[in-house]
N, CA, C, O and the ligand as a Tripos MOL2 file, in Angstrom:
@<TRIPOS>MOLECULE
protein
  265   263    67     0     0
PROTEIN
NO_CHARGES

@<TRIPOS>ATOM
      1 N           4.2470   18.1540  -41.7380 N.3       1 MET1
      2 CA          4.1380   17.0160  -40.8020 C.3       1 MET1
      3 C           2.7980   17.0130  -40.0720 C.2       1 MET1
      4 O           2.5900   16.2050  -39.1670 O.2       1 MET1
      5 N           1.9090   17.8880  -40.4470 N.am      2 ALA2
      6 CA          0.6200   17.9460  -39.7560 C.3       2 ALA2
      7 C          -0.1660   16.6590  -39.9740 C.2       2 ALA2
      8 O          -0.3820   16.1940  -41.0940 O.2       2 ALA2
      9 N          -0.5750   16.1190  -38.8440 N.am      3 GLN3
     10 CA         -1.3610   14.8920  -38.9290 C.3       3 GLN3
     11 C          -2.8420   15.2480  -39.0970 C.2       3 GLN3
     12 O          -3.3530   16.1450  -38.4260 O.2       3 GLN3
     13 N          -3.5050   14.5520  -39.9780 N.am      4 PRO4
     14 CA         -4.9620   14.7840  -40.0460 C.3       4 PRO4
     15 C          -5.6070   14.2690  -38.7620 C.2       4 PRO4
     16 O          -5.1710   13.2750  -38.1830 O.2       4 PRO4
     17 N          -6.6550   14.9710  -38.3340 N.am      5 PHE5
     18 CA         -7.3320   14.5600  -37.1050 C.3       5 PHE5
     19 C          -8.0300   13.2290  -37.3100 C.2       5 PHE5
     20 O          -8.8900   13.0760  -38.1770 O.2       5 PHE5
     21 N          -7.6310   12.2660  -36.4780 N.am      6 ILE6
     22 CA         -8.2950   10.9590  -36.5240 C.3       6 ILE6
     23 C          -8.7990   10.6400  -35.1170 C.2       6 ILE6
     24 O          -8.0230   10.5650  -34.1650 O.2       6 ILE6
     25 N         -10.0710   10.4610  -35.0130 N.am      7 SER7
     26 CA        -10.6410   10.1190  -33.7190 C.3       7 SER7
     27 C         -10.2780    8.6850  -33.3580 C.2       7 SER7
     28 O         -10.3250    7.7850  -34.1960 O.2       7 SER7
     29 N          -9.9150    8.4900  -32.0960 N.am      8 ASN8
     30 CA         -9.6250    7.1400  -31.6290 C.3       8 ASN8
     31 C         -10.8960    6.3380  -31.3770 C.2       8 ASN8
     32 O         -10.8950    5.1070  -31.3510 O.2       8 ASN8
     33 N         -11.9760    7.0830  -31.1920 N.am      9 HIS9
     34 CA        -13.2260    6.4100  -30.8800 C.3       9 HIS9
     35 C         -13.9090    5.9470  -32.1580 C.2       9 HIS9
     36 O         -13.9560    6.6510  -33.1680 O.2       9 HIS9
     37 N         -14.4220    4.7660  -32.0690 N.am     10 SER10
     38 CA        -15.1940    4.3070  -33.2060 C.3      10 SER10
     39 C         -16.4750    5.1230  -33.2590 C.2      10 SER10
     40 O         -17.0560    5.4420  -32.2220 O.2      10 SER10
     41 N         -16.9140    5.4570  -34.4560 N.am     11 PRO11
     42 CA        -18.1000    6.3020  -34.5440 C.3      11 PRO11
     43 C         -19.3340    5.5880  -34.0060 C.2      11 PRO11
     44 O         -19.5510    4.4020  -34.2580 O.2      11 PRO11
     45 N         -20.1370    6.3440  -33.2560 N.am     12 HIS12
     46 CA        -21.3770    5.7890  -32.7260 C.3      12 HIS12
     47 C         -22.5120    6.0050  -33.7030 C.2      12 HIS12
     48 O         -22.5820    7.0250  -34.3880 O.2      12 HIS12
     49 N         -23.3680    5.0610  -33.7520 N.am     13 THR13
     50 CA        -24.5930    5.2950  -34.5000 C.3      13 THR13
     51 C         -25.6110    5.9150  -33.5550 C.2      13 THR13
     52 O         -25.4740    5.8260  -32.3350 O.2      13 THR13
     53 N         -26.6230    6.5360  -34.1230 N.am     14 VAL14
     54 CA        -27.6570    7.1690  -33.2970 C.3      14 VAL14
     55 C         -28.3260    6.1450  -32.3970 C.2      14 VAL14
     56 O         -28.5910    6.4280  -31.2290 O.2      14 VAL14
     57 N         -28.6010    4.9610  -32.9230 N.am     15 SER15
     58 CA        -29.2870    3.9750  -32.0810 C.3      15 SER15
     59 C         -28.3880    3.4910  -30.9500 C.2      15 SER15
     60 O         -28.8740    3.1800  -29.8630 O.2      15 SER15
     61 N         -27.0900    3.4240  -31.1950 N.am     16 GLU16
     62 CA        -26.1630    3.0810  -30.1090 C.3      16 GLU16
     63 C         -26.1820    4.1490  -29.0200 C.2      16 GLU16
     64 O         -26.2050    3.8510  -27.8260 O.2      16 GLU16
     65 N         -26.1730    5.4050  -29.4710 N.am     17 LEU17
     66 CA        -26.1810    6.5030  -28.5120 C.3      17 LEU17
     67 C         -27.4700    6.5280  -27.7150 C.2      17 LEU17
     68 O         -27.4560    6.7860  -26.5110 O.2      17 LEU17
     69 N         -28.5920    6.2590  -28.3840 N.am     18 LYS18
     70 CA        -29.8740    6.2460  -27.6680 C.3      18 LYS18
     71 C         -29.9250    5.1170  -26.6560 C.2      18 LYS18
     72 O         -30.4690    5.2820  -25.5650 O.2      18 LYS18
     73 N         -29.3680    3.9830  -27.0070 N.am     19 GLU19
     74 CA        -29.2700    2.8690  -26.0660 C.3      19 GLU19
     75 C         -28.4500    3.2840  -24.8410 C.2      19 GLU19
     76 O         -28.8120    2.9960  -23.7000 O.2      19 GLU19
     77 N         -27.3390    3.9650  -25.1130 N.am     20 GLU20
     78 CA        -26.4490    4.4220  -24.0470 C.3      20 GLU20
     79 C         -27.1740    5.4140  -23.1400 C.2      20 GLU20
     80 O         -27.0560    5.3360  -21.9170 O.2      20 GLU20
     81 N         -27.9160    6.3400  -23.7280 N.am     21 ILE21
     82 CA        -28.6790    7.3170  -22.9380 C.3      21 ILE21
     83 C         -29.7030    6.6080  -22.0580 C.2      21 ILE21
     84 O         -29.8670    6.9510  -20.8870 O.2      21 ILE21
     85 N         -30.3820    5.6290  -22.6190 N.am     22 LYS22
     86 CA        -31.3900    4.8870  -21.8770 C.3      22 LYS22
     87 C         -30.7500    4.1760  -20.6870 C.2      22 LYS22
     88 O         -31.2820    4.1740  -19.5770 O.2      22 LYS22
     89 N         -29.5970    3.5750  -20.9540 N.am     23 ARG23
     90 CA        -28.8800    2.8520  -19.9110 C.3      23 ARG23
     91 C         -28.4640    3.8060  -18.7850 C.2      23 ARG23
     92 O         -28.5980    3.4970  -17.6010 O.2      23 ARG23
     93 N         -27.9540    4.9740  -19.1940 N.am     24 LEU24
     94 CA        -27.4880    5.9400  -18.2000 C.3      24 LEU24
     95 C         -28.6530    6.4990  -17.3840 C.2      24 LEU24
     96 O         -28.5200    6.7130  -16.1790 O.2      24 LEU24
     97 N         -29.7990    6.7360  -18.0400 N.am     25 LYS25
     98 CA        -30.9700    7.2390  -17.3100 C.3      25 LYS25
     99 C         -31.4400    6.2400  -16.2680 C.2      25 LYS25
    100 O         -31.8160    6.6150  -15.1570 O.2      25 LYS25
    101 N         -31.4170    4.9580  -16.6380 N.am     26 GLU26
    102 CA        -31.8000    3.9230  -15.6790 C.3      26 GLU26
    103 C         -30.8130    3.8960  -14.5140 C.2      26 GLU26
    104 O         -31.1870    3.7030  -13.3570 O.2      26 GLU26
    105 N         -29.5640    4.0930  -14.8530 N.am     27 ASN27
    106 CA        -28.5170    4.1370  -13.8420 C.3      27 ASN27
    107 C         -28.7370    5.3100  -12.8780 C.2      27 ASN27
    108 O         -28.6060    5.1560  -11.6640 O.2      27 ASN27
    109 N         -29.0720    6.4850  -13.4330 N.am     28 ILE28
    110 CA        -29.3360    7.6680  -12.6100 C.3      28 ILE28
    111 C         -30.5070    7.4030  -11.6690 C.2      28 ILE28
    112 O         -30.4520    7.7450  -10.4880 O.2      28 ILE28
    113 N         -31.5610    6.7940  -12.1970 N.am     29 GLN29
    114 CA        -32.7320    6.4940  -11.3670 C.3      29 GLN29
    115 C         -32.3580    5.5990  -10.1980 C.2      29 GLN29
    116 O         -32.7910    5.8210   -9.0670 O.2      29 GLN29
    117 N         -31.5470    4.5810  -10.4830 N.am     30 MET30
    118 CA        -31.1190    3.6720   -9.4240 C.3      30 MET30
    119 C         -30.2860    4.3950   -8.3760 C.2      30 MET30
    120 O         -30.4210    4.1550   -7.1770 O.2      30 MET30
    121 N         -29.4190    5.2890   -8.8550 N.am     31 LEU31
    122 CA        -28.5570    6.0180   -7.9250 C.3      31 LEU31
    123 C         -29.3840    6.9710   -7.0630 C.2      31 LEU31
    124 O         -29.1110    7.1410   -5.8750 O.2      31 LEU31
    125 N         -30.4090    7.5970   -7.6800 N.am     32 GLU32
    126 CA        -31.2600    8.5040   -6.9000 C.3      32 GLU32
    127 C         -32.0520    7.7480   -5.8470 C.2      32 GLU32
    128 O         -32.2550    8.2350   -4.7350 O.2      32 GLU32
    129 N         -32.5020    6.5380   -6.2160 N.am     33 LEU33
    130 CA        -33.1980    5.6990   -5.2380 C.3      33 LEU33
    131 C         -32.2590    5.3340   -4.0900 C.2      33 LEU33
    132 O         -32.6620    5.2840   -2.9290 O.2      33 LEU33
    133 N         -31.0090    5.0820   -4.4390 N.am     34 GLU34
    134 CA        -30.0230    4.7450   -3.4150 C.3      34 GLU34
    135 C         -29.8220    5.9110   -2.4560 C.2      34 GLU34
    136 O         -29.7320    5.7170   -1.2430 O.2      34 GLU34
    137 N         -29.7540    7.1190   -3.0020 N.am     35 ILE35
    138 CA        -29.6170    8.3160   -2.1630 C.3      35 ILE35
    139 C         -30.8280    8.4510   -1.2450 C.2      35 ILE35
    140 O         -30.6850    8.7100   -0.0500 O.2      35 ILE35
    141 N         -32.0240    8.2730   -1.8130 N.am     36 GLN36
    142 CA        -33.2440    8.3620   -1.0020 C.3      36 GLN36
    143 C         -33.2090    7.3530    0.1410 C.2      36 GLN36
    144 O         -33.5800    7.6560    1.2750 O.2      36 GLN36
    145 N         -32.7560    6.1520   -0.1870 N.am     37 HIS37
    146 CA        -32.6760    5.1000    0.8190 C.3      37 HIS37
    147 C         -31.6910    5.4920    1.9370 C.2      37 HIS37
    148 O         -31.9710    5.3140    3.1220 O.2      37 HIS37
    149 N         -30.5480    6.0240    1.5290 N.am     38 ILE38
    150 CA        -29.5400    6.4410    2.5120 C.3      38 ILE38
    151 C         -30.0940    7.5590    3.3880 C.2      38 ILE38
    152 O         -29.9210    7.5510    4.6070 O.2      38 ILE38
    153 N         -30.7690    8.5320    2.7470 N.am     39 GLN39
    154 CA        -31.2840    9.6770    3.5080 C.3      39 GLN39
    155 C         -32.3850    9.2550    4.4650 C.2      39 GLN39
    156 O         -32.5360    9.8400    5.5370 O.2      39 GLN39
    157 N         -33.1630    8.2320    4.0800 N.am     40 LYS40
    158 CA        -34.2370    7.7530    4.9360 C.3      40 LYS40
    159 C         -33.6800    7.0660    6.1740 C.2      40 LYS40
    160 O         -34.2630    7.1450    7.2560 O.2      40 LYS40
    161 N         -32.5450    6.3900    6.0070 N.am     41 ASN41
    162 CA        -31.9930    5.5970    7.1000 C.3      41 ASN41
    163 C         -30.8680    6.2890    7.8470 C.2      41 ASN41
    164 O         -30.2720    5.7130    8.7580 O.2      41 ASN41
    165 N         -30.5740    7.5360    7.4610 N.am     42 CYS42
    166 CA        -29.4540    8.2520    8.0490 C.3      42 CYS42
    167 C         -29.8170    8.7850    9.4280 C.2      42 CYS42
    168 O         -30.9250    9.2770    9.6390 O.2      42 CYS42
    169 N         -28.8690    8.6820   10.3760 N.am     43 LYS43
    170 CA        -29.0010    9.4080   11.6390 C.3      43 LYS43
    171 C         -28.3440   10.7570   11.4000 C.2      43 LYS43
    172 O         -27.1360   10.9220   11.5640 O.2      43 LYS43
    173 N         -29.1760   11.7180   11.0070 N.am     44 HIS44
    174 CA        -28.6450   12.9740   10.4850 C.3      44 HIS44
    175 C         -27.7460   13.7020   11.4730 C.2      44 HIS44
    176 O         -28.0040   13.7450   12.6760 O.2      44 HIS44
    177 N         -26.6930   14.2650   10.9260 N.am     45 VAL45
    178 CA        -25.8230   15.1700   11.6660 C.3      45 VAL45
    179 C         -25.8600   16.4880   10.9140 C.2      45 VAL45
    180 O         -25.1390   16.6830    9.9360 O.2      45 VAL45
    181 N         -26.7230   17.4020   11.3900 N.am     46 PHE46
    182 CA        -26.9520   18.6200   10.6220 C.3      46 PHE46
    183 C         -25.9080   19.6960   10.9030 C.2      46 PHE46
    184 O         -25.4910   19.9190   12.0400 O.2      46 PHE46
    185 N         -25.5100   20.3440    9.8280 N.am     47 LEU47
    186 CA        -24.6850   21.5450    9.9150 C.3      47 LEU47
    187 C         -25.6040   22.7300    9.6730 C.2      47 LEU47
    188 O         -26.2940   22.7910    8.6560 O.2      47 LEU47
    189 N         -25.6130   23.6650   10.6050 N.am     48 GLU48
    190 CA        -26.4950   24.8130   10.4530 C.3      48 GLU48
    191 C         -25.8870   25.8130    9.4670 C.2      48 GLU48
    192 O         -24.7270   26.2060    9.5860 O.2      48 GLU48
    193 N         -26.6920   26.2030    8.5100 N.am     49 GLU49
    194 CA        -26.2740   27.2300    7.5520 C.3      49 GLU49
    195 C         -27.3120   28.3350    7.5930 C.2      49 GLU49
    196 O         -28.3030   28.2350    8.3160 O.2      49 GLU49
    197 N         -27.0870   29.4020    6.8100 N.am     50 GLN50
    198 CA        -28.0510   30.4970    6.8100 C.3      50 GLN50
    199 C         -29.2620   30.1100    5.9570 C.2      50 GLN50
    200 O         -29.1670   29.9910    4.7350 O.2      50 GLN50
    201 N         -30.3990   29.9180    6.6270 N.am     51 GLY51
    202 CA        -31.6320   29.6180    5.8980 C.3      51 GLY51
    203 C         -31.8740   28.1340    5.6780 C.2      51 GLY51
    204 O         -32.9640   27.7300    5.2720 O.2      51 GLY51
    205 N         -30.8720   27.3340    5.9410 N.am     52 PHE52
    206 CA        -31.0860   25.8910    5.7990 C.3      52 PHE52
    207 C         -30.0750   25.1380    6.6480 C.2      52 PHE52
    208 O         -29.1160   25.7150    7.1600 O.2      52 PHE52
    209 N         -30.3020   23.8680    6.7860 N.am     53 ARG53
    210 CA        -29.3000   23.0200    7.4320 C.3      53 ARG53
    211 C         -29.0820   21.8020    6.5530 C.2      53 ARG53
    212 O         -29.9830   21.3400    5.8530 O.2      53 ARG53
    213 N         -27.8680   21.3030    6.6120 N.am     54 LYS54
    214 CA        -27.5000   20.2140    5.7160 C.3      54 LYS54
    215 C         -26.8460   19.1050    6.5150 C.2      54 LYS54
    216 O         -25.9660   19.3460    7.3420 O.2      54 LYS54
    217 N         -27.2900   17.8910    6.2530 N.am     55 CYS55
    218 CA        -26.7010   16.7530    6.9470 C.3      55 CYS55
    219 C         -25.3150   16.4690    6.3790 C.2      55 CYS55
    220 O         -25.1220   16.3710    5.1670 O.2      55 CYS55
    221 N         -24.3500   16.3400    7.3030 N.am     56 MET56
    222 CA        -22.9650   16.0680    6.8920 C.3      56 MET56
    223 C         -22.8370   14.6940    6.2530 C.2      56 MET56
    224 O         -21.9870   14.4680    5.3920 O.2      56 MET56
    225 N         -23.6960   13.7840    6.6910 N.am     57 LYS57
    226 CA        -23.5150   12.3920    6.2800 C.3      57 LYS57
    227 C         -24.2110   12.0770    4.9550 C.2      57 LYS57
    228 O         -23.6240   11.4660    4.0630 O.2      57 LYS57
    229 N         -25.4830   12.5080    4.8410 N.am     58 CYS58
    230 CA        -26.2280   12.1040    3.6450 C.3      58 CYS58
    231 C         -26.5550   13.2870    2.7330 C.2      58 CYS58
    232 O         -27.1660   13.1110    1.6790 O.2      58 CYS58
    233 N         -26.1410   14.5070    3.1460 N.am     59 HIS59
    234 CA        -26.3300   15.7210    2.3360 C.3      59 HIS59
    235 C         -27.7900   16.1200    2.1660 C.2      59 HIS59
    236 O         -28.1210   16.9020    1.2740 O.2      59 HIS59
    237 N         -28.6600   15.5910    3.0120 N.am     60 LYS60
    238 CA        -30.0450   16.0150    2.9960 C.3      60 LYS60
    239 C         -30.1210   17.4600    3.4640 C.2      60 LYS60
    240 O         -29.4460   17.8530    4.4160 O.2      60 LYS60
    241 N         -30.9530   18.2500    2.7820 N.am     61 ILE61
    242 CA        -31.0610   19.6650    3.1220 C.3      61 ILE61
    243 C         -32.4580   19.9730    3.6470 C.2      61 ILE61
    244 O         -33.4570   19.6430    3.0070 O.2      61 ILE61
    245 N         -32.5220   20.6040    4.8110 N.am     62 ASP62
    246 CA        -33.7720   21.1240    5.3690 C.3      62 ASP62
    247 C         -33.7550   22.6340    5.1970 C.2      62 ASP62
    248 O         -32.8430   23.3080    5.6740 O.2      62 ASP62
    249 N         -34.7560   23.1590    4.5210 N.am     63 VAL63
    250 CA        -34.8150   24.6060    4.3290 C.3      63 VAL63
    251 C         -35.7160   25.2040    5.3830 C.2      63 VAL63
    252 O         -36.7920   24.6740    5.6580 O.2      63 VAL63
    253 N         -35.2890   26.3020    5.9750 N.am     64 TYR64
    254 CA        -36.1190   27.0040    6.9500 C.3      64 TYR64
    255 C         -36.9710   28.0270    6.2140 C.2      64 TYR64
    256 O         -36.4840   28.7530    5.3470 O.2      64 TYR64
    257 N         -38.2380   28.0740    6.5670 N.am     65 TYR65
    258 CA        -39.1090   29.1170    6.0180 C.3      65 TYR65
    259 C         -39.4700   30.0720    7.1250 C.2      65 TYR65
    260 O         -39.9770   29.6670    8.1710 O.2      65 TYR65
    261 N         -39.2090   31.3320    6.8950 N.am     66 TYR66
    262 CA        -39.5350   32.3310    7.9120 C.3      66 TYR66
    263 C         -40.8070   33.0600    7.5610 C.2      66 TYR66
    264 O         -41.2390   33.9410    8.3050 O.2      66 TYR66
    265 ZN        -28.3910   12.5050    7.1220 Zn       67 ZN67
@<TRIPOS>BOND
     1     1     2 1
     2     2     3 1
     3     3     4 2
     4     3     5 am
     5     5     6 1
     6     6     7 1
     7     7     8 2
     8     7     9 am
     9     9    10 1
    10    10    11 1
    11    11    12 2
    12    11    13 am
    13    13    14 1
    14    14    15 1
    15    15    16 2
    16    15    17 am
    17    17    18 1
    18    18    19 1
    19    19    20 2
    20    19    21 am
    21    21    22 1
    22    22    23 1
    23    23    24 2
    24    23    25 am
    25    25    26 1
    26    26    27 1
    27    27    28 2
    28    27    29 am
    29    29    30 1
    30    30    31 1
    31    31    32 2
    32    31    33 am
    33    33    34 1
    34    34    35 1
    35    35    36 2
    36    35    37 am
    37    37    38 1
    38    38    39 1
    39    39    40 2
    40    39    41 am
    41    41    42 1
    42    42    43 1
    43    43    44 2
    44    43    45 am
    45    45    46 1
    46    46    47 1
    47    47    48 2
    48    47    49 am
    49    49    50 1
    50    50    51 1
    51    51    52 2
    52    51    53 am
    53    53    54 1
    54    54    55 1
    55    55    56 2
    56    55    57 am
    57    57    58 1
    58    58    59 1
    59    59    60 2
    60    59    61 am
    61    61    62 1
    62    62    63 1
    63    63    64 2
    64    63    65 am
    65    65    66 1
    66    66    67 1
    67    67    68 2
    68    67    69 am
    69    69    70 1
    70    70    71 1
    71    71    72 2
    72    71    73 am
    73    73    74 1
    74    74    75 1
    75    75    76 2
    76    75    77 am
    77    77    78 1
    78    78    79 1
    79    79    80 2
    80    79    81 am
    81    81    82 1
    82    82    83 1
    83    83    84 2
    84    83    85 am
    85    85    86 1
    86    86    87 1
    87    87    88 2
    88    87    89 am
    89    89    90 1
    90    90    91 1
    91    91    92 2
    92    91    93 am
    93    93    94 1
    94    94    95 1
    95    95    96 2
    96    95    97 am
    97    97    98 1
    98    98    99 1
    99    99   100 2
   100    99   101 am
   101   101   102 1
   102   102   103 1
   103   103   104 2
   104   103   105 am
   105   105   106 1
   106   106   107 1
   107   107   108 2
   108   107   109 am
   109   109   110 1
   110   110   111 1
   111   111   112 2
   112   111   113 am
   113   113   114 1
   114   114   115 1
   115   115   116 2
   116   115   117 am
   117   117   118 1
   118   118   119 1
   119   119   120 2
   120   119   121 am
   121   121   122 1
   122   122   123 1
   123   123   124 2
   124   123   125 am
   125   125   126 1
   126   126   127 1
   127   127   128 2
   128   127   129 am
   129   129   130 1
   130   130   131 1
   131   131   132 2
   132   131   133 am
   133   133   134 1
   134   134   135 1
   135   135   136 2
   136   135   137 am
   137   137   138 1
   138   138   139 1
   139   139   140 2
   140   139   141 am
   141   141   142 1
   142   142   143 1
   143   143   144 2
   144   143   145 am
   145   145   146 1
   146   146   147 1
   147   147   148 2
   148   147   149 am
   149   149   150 1
   150   150   151 1
   151   151   152 2
   152   151   153 am
   153   153   154 1
   154   154   155 1
   155   155   156 2
   156   155   157 am
   157   157   158 1
   158   158   159 1
   159   159   160 2
   160   159   161 am
   161   161   162 1
   162   162   163 1
   163   163   164 2
   164   163   165 am
   165   165   166 1
   166   166   167 1
   167   167   168 2
   168   167   169 am
   169   169   170 1
   170   170   171 1
   171   171   172 2
   172   171   173 am
   173   173   174 1
   174   174   175 1
   175   175   176 2
   176   175   177 am
   177   177   178 1
   178   178   179 1
   179   179   180 2
   180   179   181 am
   181   181   182 1
   182   182   183 1
   183   183   184 2
   184   183   185 am
   185   185   186 1
   186   186   187 1
   187   187   188 2
   188   187   189 am
   189   189   190 1
   190   190   191 1
   191   191   192 2
   192   191   193 am
   193   193   194 1
   194   194   195 1
   195   195   196 2
   196   195   197 am
   197   197   198 1
   198   198   199 1
   199   199   200 2
   200   199   201 am
   201   201   202 1
   202   202   203 1
   203   203   204 2
   204   203   205 am
   205   205   206 1
   206   206   207 1
   207   207   208 2
   208   207   209 am
   209   209   210 1
   210   210   211 1
   211   211   212 2
   212   211   213 am
   213   213   214 1
   214   214   215 1
   215   215   216 2
   216   215   217 am
   217   217   218 1
   218   218   219 1
   219   219   220 2
   220   219   221 am
   221   221   222 1
   222   222   223 1
   223   223   224 2
   224   223   225 am
   225   225   226 1
   226   226   227 1
   227   227   228 2
   228   227   229 am
   229   229   230 1
   230   230   231 1
   231   231   232 2
   232   231   233 am
   233   233   234 1
   234   234   235 1
   235   235   236 2
   236   235   237 am
   237   237   238 1
   238   238   239 1
   239   239   240 2
   240   239   241 am
   241   241   242 1
   242   242   243 1
   243   243   244 2
   244   243   245 am
   245   245   246 1
   246   246   247 1
   247   247   248 2
   248   247   249 am
   249   249   250 1
   250   250   251 1
   251   251   252 2
   252   251   253 am
   253   253   254 1
   254   254   255 1
   255   255   256 2
   256   255   257 am
   257   257   258 1
   258   258   259 1
   259   259   260 2
   260   259   261 am
   261   261   262 1
   262   262   263 1
   263   263   264 2
@<TRIPOS>SUBSTRUCTURE
     1 MET1         2 RESIDUE 1 A MET
     2 ALA2         6 RESIDUE 1 A ALA
     3 GLN3        10 RESIDUE 1 A GLN
     4 PRO4        14 RESIDUE 1 A PRO
     5 PHE5        18 RESIDUE 1 A PHE
     6 ILE6        22 RESIDUE 1 A ILE
     7 SER7        26 RESIDUE 1 A SER
     8 ASN8        30 RESIDUE 1 A ASN
     9 HIS9        34 RESIDUE 1 A HIS
    10 SER10       38 RESIDUE 1 A SER
    11 PRO11       42 RESIDUE 1 A PRO
    12 HIS12       46 RESIDUE 1 A HIS
    13 THR13       50 RESIDUE 1 A THR
    14 VAL14       54 RESIDUE 1 A VAL
    15 SER15       58 RESIDUE 1 A SER
    16 GLU16       62 RESIDUE 1 A GLU
    17 LEU17       66 RESIDUE 1 A LEU
    18 LYS18       70 RESIDUE 1 A LYS
    19 GLU19       74 RESIDUE 1 A GLU
    20 GLU20       78 RESIDUE 1 A GLU
    21 ILE21       82 RESIDUE 1 A ILE
    22 LYS22       86 RESIDUE 1 A LYS
    23 ARG23       90 RESIDUE 1 A ARG
    24 LEU24       94 RESIDUE 1 A LEU
    25 LYS25       98 RESIDUE 1 A LYS
    26 GLU26      102 RESIDUE 1 A GLU
    27 ASN27      106 RESIDUE 1 A ASN
    28 ILE28      110 RESIDUE 1 A ILE
    29 GLN29      114 RESIDUE 1 A GLN
    30 MET30      118 RESIDUE 1 A MET
    31 LEU31      122 RESIDUE 1 A LEU
    32 GLU32      126 RESIDUE 1 A GLU
    33 LEU33      130 RESIDUE 1 A LEU
    34 GLU34      134 RESIDUE 1 A GLU
    35 ILE35      138 RESIDUE 1 A ILE
    36 GLN36      142 RESIDUE 1 A GLN
    37 HIS37      146 RESIDUE 1 A HIS
    38 ILE38      150 RESIDUE 1 A ILE
    39 GLN39      154 RESIDUE 1 A GLN
    40 LYS40      158 RESIDUE 1 A LYS
    41 ASN41      162 RESIDUE 1 A ASN
    42 CYS42      166 RESIDUE 1 A CYS
    43 LYS43      170 RESIDUE 1 A LYS
    44 HIS44      174 RESIDUE 1 A HIS
    45 VAL45      178 RESIDUE 1 A VAL
    46 PHE46      182 RESIDUE 1 A PHE
    47 LEU47      186 RESIDUE 1 A LEU
    48 GLU48      190 RESIDUE 1 A GLU
    49 GLU49      194 RESIDUE 1 A GLU
    50 GLN50      198 RESIDUE 1 A GLN
    51 GLY51      202 RESIDUE 1 A GLY
    52 PHE52      206 RESIDUE 1 A PHE
    53 ARG53      210 RESIDUE 1 A ARG
    54 LYS54      214 RESIDUE 1 A LYS
    55 CYS55      218 RESIDUE 1 A CYS
    56 MET56      222 RESIDUE 1 A MET
    57 LYS57      226 RESIDUE 1 A LYS
    58 CYS58      230 RESIDUE 1 A CYS
    59 HIS59      234 RESIDUE 1 A HIS
    60 LYS60      238 RESIDUE 1 A LYS
    61 ILE61      242 RESIDUE 1 A ILE
    62 ASP62      246 RESIDUE 1 A ASP
    63 VAL63      250 RESIDUE 1 A VAL
    64 TYR64      254 RESIDUE 1 A TYR
    65 TYR65      258 RESIDUE 1 A TYR
    66 TYR66      262 RESIDUE 1 A TYR
    67 ZN67       265 GROUP 0 **** ****
């Protein structure tokens, strides 16, 4: 009764995958810009940690150099 493995996903071609990668990279860039924008406009609420502090709201990290 063993069923042969059949993928539910339609097979991707290399060019489809490359298109998808390109799309995702553009998406990542946009998201990183969004984070930068949030961090620039954030009224930081820093949590003190050992050697650095991290904003609770935007996750910006300030590293202390001794
Ligand atoms: Zn912040």
